[in-house]
C-alpha positions in Angstrom: -19.0 41.0 -14.3 -16.7 38.6 -12.4 -19.1 35.7 -13.0 -19.2 36.5 -16.7 -15.4 36.7 -16.8 -15.2 33.3 -15.1 -17.5 31.7 -17.7 -15.5 33.3 -20.5 -12.3 31.8 -19.1 -14.0 28.4 -18.8 -15.3 28.5 -22.3 -11.9 29.6 -23.6 -10.3 26.6 -21.8 -12.8 24.2 -23.3 -12.3 25.6 -26.8 -8.5 25.3 -26.4 -8.9 21.7 -25.3 -11.1 20.9 -28.3 -8.5 22.6 -30.6 -5.7 20.6 -29.1 -7.6 17.4 -29.5 -8.4 18.3 -33.1 -4.8 18.6 -34.1 -4.0 15.7 -36.4 -1.3 13.4 -35.3 1.6 14.1 -35.5 1.6 17.9 -34.9 4.9 18.0 -33.0 8.2 16.3 -32.4 8.2 12.5 -31.8 10.8 11.1 -29.3 12.1 7.6 -30.0 13.8 5.8 -27.0 16.4 3.2 -27.9 17.4 1.2 -24.8 20.9 0.5 -26.0 24.0 2.6 -26.8 24.7 4.6 -29.9 26.4 2.6 -32.6 24.8 -0.8 -31.8 22.7 -2.5 -34.5 19.6 -1.7 -32.4 20.6 2.0 -32.8 21.9 2.1 -36.3 19.0 0.3 -38.1 16.2 2.3 -36.5 18.0 5.6 -37.0 18.3 4.9 -40.8 14.6 4.0 -41.1 13.1 6.5 -38.7 14.9 9.4 -40.5 12.8 8.6 -43.5 9.6 7.9 -41.5 10.1 11.4 -40.1 10.0 12.9 -43.6 6.8 10.8 -44.4 5.0 12.1 -41.3 6.2 15.7 -41.6 7.6 15.9 -38.1 11.0 15.5 -36.6 11.8 12.2 -34.9 14.6 12.5 -32.3 16.5 9.6 -30.8 17.2 9.2 -27.1 19.6 6.4 -26.1 18.4 5.5 -22.6 20.6 2.6 -21.6 20.9 0.4 -18.6 19.6 -2.7 -16.8 19.6 -4.8 -20.0 17.5 -2.4 -21.9 14.7 -2.3 -19.3 15.2 1.3 -18.2 14.4 2.8 -21.6 11.6 0.3 -22.3 10.0 1.0 -18.9 10.1 4.7 -19.6 8.1 4.2 -22.9 5.7 1.8 -21.3 4.8 4.4 -18.7 4.8 7.4 -21.2 1.6 9.2 -22.2 0.0 7.1 -24.9 -0.3 9.9 -27.4 2.1 8.7 -30.1 4.8 11.2 -29.2 7.0 8.7 -27.2 7.9 5.5 -29.0 10.3 2.6 -28.5 12.7 1.1 -31.0 13.9 -2.3 -29.8 15.3 -5.6 -31.0 14.5 -9.2 -30.6 16.0 -8.9 -27.1 12.5 -7.5 -26.2 11.3 -11.0 -26.0 14.3 -12.3 -24.2 14.6 -9.9 -21.3 11.4 -10.9 -19.5 12.9 -14.4 -19.0 16.2 -13.0 -17.7 15.2 -10.1 -15.4 12.9 -11.1 -12.5 11.7 -7.7 -11.3 10.6 -6.3 -14.7 8.7 -3.0 -14.3 6.5 -3.5 -17.4 4.5 -6.2 -19.1 5.8 -6.7 -22.7 2.3 -7.7 -23.9 -0.1 -5.5 -21.8 1.9 -2.3 -21.6 3.3 -1.9 -25.1 1.9 -2.6 -28.6 3.5 -3.5 -31.9 3.8 -0.7 -34.5 6.4 -1.5 -37.1 8.6 -4.5 -37.8 11.6 -2.8 -39.5 13.7 -5.8 -40.5 15.7 -8.8 -39.5 19.2 -10.1 -39.7 21.2 -13.2 -39.2 24.0 -14.1 -36.8 26.9 -16.0 -38.3 28.8 -18.6 -36.3 32.5 -17.7 -36.9 35.7 -19.5 -35.8 39.4 -18.8 -36.3 40.9 -20.2 -39.5 43.6 -21.6 -37.1 41.0 -24.0 -35.8 40.7 -27.4 -37.5 37.0 -27.3 -38.3 36.1 -26.7 -41.9 32.3 -27.5 -41.6 29.7 -27.2 -38.9 29.5 -31.0 -38.7 33.2 -31.3 -38.0 32.8 -28.7 -35.3 29.9 -30.4 -33.6 31.6 -33.8 -33.7 34.6 -32.2 -32.0 32.5 -30.4 -29.5 30.8 -33.6 -28.5 34.1 -35.2 -27.5 34.6 -35.8 -23.8 36.2 -32.8 -22.1 36.3 -30.8 -25.4 36.5 -27.5 -23.4 34.6 -25.6 -26.1 34.0 -22.0 -25.4 31.9 -19.3 -27.0 31.6 -15.5 -26.7 28.6 -13.1 -26.7 28.0 -9.4 -26.0 26.2 -10.2 -22.8 23.9 -12.6 -21.0 20.5 -12.8 -22.8 21.6 -10.9 -25.9 20.8 -12.2 -29.4 24.4 -13.3 -29.8 24.2 -15.4 -26.6 20.7 -16.9 -27.3 21.7 -17.9 -30.9 24.6 -19.8 -29.5 22.6 -21.5 -26.8 19.8 -22.4 -29.1 22.2 -24.0 -31.5 24.3 -25.7 -28.8 21.2 -27.3 -27.3 19.9 -28.5 -30.7 23.2 -29.9 -31.7 23.7 -31.6 -28.3 27.1 -30.4 -27.0 28.3 -28.6 -23.9 30.2 -25.3 -24.0 31.3 -22.5 -21.6 29.8 -19.1 -22.2 32.2 -16.1 -22.1 30.3 -12.8 -22.1 32.1 -9.6 -23.3 31.2 -6.0 -23.0 31.3 -5.5 -26.7 31.5 -7.4 -30.0 35.0 -6.1 -30.8 36.4 -7.9 -27.8 34.7 -11.1 -28.7 36.1 -10.9 -32.3 39.6 -10.1 -31.0 39.5 -13.3 -29.0 38.2 -15.3 -31.9 41.0 -14.0 -34.1 43.5 -14.9 -31.4 42.0 -18.4 -30.9 41.2 -17.7 -27.3 37.5 -18.7 -27.7 36.2 -21.2 -30.1 33.1 -19.7 -31.6 30.9 -16.6 -31.7 27.5 -16.0 -33.3 28.5 -12.6 -34.8 26.0 -10.2 -36.3 26.0 -10.5 -40.1 27.0 -6.9 -40.9 30.1 -7.2 -38.6 31.0 -10.7 -39.8 30.9 -10.2 -43.5 34.1 -8.1 -44.0 36.0 -10.5 -41.7 34.8 -13.5 -43.7 35.6 -12.0 -47.1 39.1 -11.1 -45.9 39.7 -14.6 -44.7 40.2 -13.5 -41.1 37.5 -15.8 -39.8 35.7 -18.9 -41.1 31.8 -19.0 -41.2 30.3 -22.4 -40.3 26.6 -21.7 -40.2 24.1 -18.8 -40.3 21.5 -18.6 -37.6 18.4 -18.0 -39.8 16.0 -20.5 -41.4 17.0 -19.2 -44.9 20.5 -18.9 -46.4 22.0 -15.4 -46.5 22.5 -14.1 -50.0 26.0 -12.7 -49.2 27.1 -16.1 -47.9 25.5 -18.6 -50.4 27.8 -21.4 -49.4 27.1 -21.2 -45.6 24.3 -23.6 -44.5 21.4 -22.9 -42.1 21.1 -24.9 -38.9 18.2 -26.9 -40.5 20.2 -27.7 -43.6 23.1 -28.9 -41.4 20.7 -31.3 -39.6 20.0 -29.4 -36.4 16.2 -28.9 -36.1 14.8 -25.9 -34.2 18.2 -24.3 -34.0 17.4 -21.2 -36.2 17.1 -17.7 -34.8 17.1 -14.1 -36.1 17.7 -10.7 -34.8 14.8 -8.3 -35.6 14.3 -4.6 -35.1 10.9 -3.2 -34.3 8.9 -0.1 -33.1 6.5 -0.2 -30.1 4.1 2.4 -28.5 2.3 2.4 -25.2 -0.6 0.0 -25.4 -3.3 2.7 -25.0 -2.1 4.7 -27.9 -5.1 5.5 -30.3 -5.3 2.9 -33.0 -5.4 5.5 -35.8 -2.0 6.8 -34.6 -0.5 3.3 -34.6 -1.8 2.6 -38.1 -0.6 6.0 -39.5 2.9 5.3 -38.2 2.8 1.8 -39.5 1.7 2.9 -43.0 4.5 5.5 -43.1 7.0 2.8 -42.1 5.8 0.3 -44.6 6.1 2.9 -47.4 9.7 3.6 -46.3 10.6 -0.1 -46.3 9.3 -0.6 -49.8 11.7 2.0 -51.2 14.5 0.4 -53.2 17.1 2.9 -51.9 16.1 2.0 -48.3 16.3 -1.7 -49.1 19.8 -1.2 -50.6 20.9 0.7 -47.5 19.6 -2.0 -45.2 21.3 -4.7 -47.3 24.6 -3.0 -46.7 24.0 -3.6 -43.0 23.0 -7.2 -43.5 19.3 -6.5 -42.8 16.3 -7.6 -44.8 13.0 -5.6 -44.5 10.3 -7.4 -42.8 7.0 -5.6 -43.4 4.7 -7.5 -41.1 1.2 -6.3 -40.1 0.9 -5.1 -36.5 -1.2 -8.2 -35.8 1.5 -10.5 -37.2 4.1 -8.6 -35.2 2.1 -9.0 -32.0 1.8 -12.7 -32.7 5.5 -13.1 -33.3 6.3 -11.3 -30.0 3.9 -13.7 -28.2 5.4 -16.8 -29.7 9.0 -15.6 -29.0 8.2 -14.7 -25.3 7.1 -18.3 -24.8 10.0 -19.9 -26.8 12.7 -17.8 -25.1 11.4 -18.6 -21.6 11.7 -22.3 -22.5 15.2 -21.7 -23.9 16.4 -19.8 -20.9 15.2 -22.6 -18.6 16.7 -25.3 -20.8 20.1 -23.6 -21.0 20.1 -22.6 -17.3 20.7 -18.9 -18.1 20.6 -16.5 -15.2 
């Protein structure tokens, strides 16, 4: 009797295991870890898109802002999570910068995580105070190259996209400048308005109202293509500075051993959301363009940027 009962319990356990495995993904809540604080671009853009992806998949997607250590705490948590598609990472282009900044990284950005969805990209805009004498980017660079020019620039922290855009442009244009990191973009803008720092590569969505109201002057956009909302502002390449372009992107990653069909199902839902005109209009208001790359294309982009950013960090002496 006892032996028969044991076999029944074993059989029931096996059947329950098969039933669990048979549940189509997703069959429960999906947690998205964002390694930066609420209200940042890396938080706002994914929230908008993932809310719609949730509807497509038929399961809730909840956001957890797990901040700290330059975004590595949240990223490490996802890299070590169960690879079942229920814990995902929403990150920005800082994903390919951090490995060159932080020496004791607890995850491998290539081996431990895989690309799932490229949500979109945006430009940074180099802004200066209207009280400054420079009307064009060429005038600014000429002044910055003067001996003892004392040029300063702001960012929202070492290794952030606002920092790297400035360093990349500075090196390509060939001038020296002192980096002033701030805790947030509002502080950098306050000092631009007050003329206390000379330039800041500001995220497009933040810069646009200031530019339109004449509070700041835009000299160059960071991307390889002009921004539709700023048709008269040149790109670095148009201004004559080769290899100075950069963009902020927003993407979704999963642990690398996540089943491929789960990755592809999430990707397909995301691509459908990005194709919706209403979503595109919402992203445009944030200064973001959809970027529906394949997962392979996204992996290749990440690989290229990891190499390029390592070279940039070394050339700029960033620590």
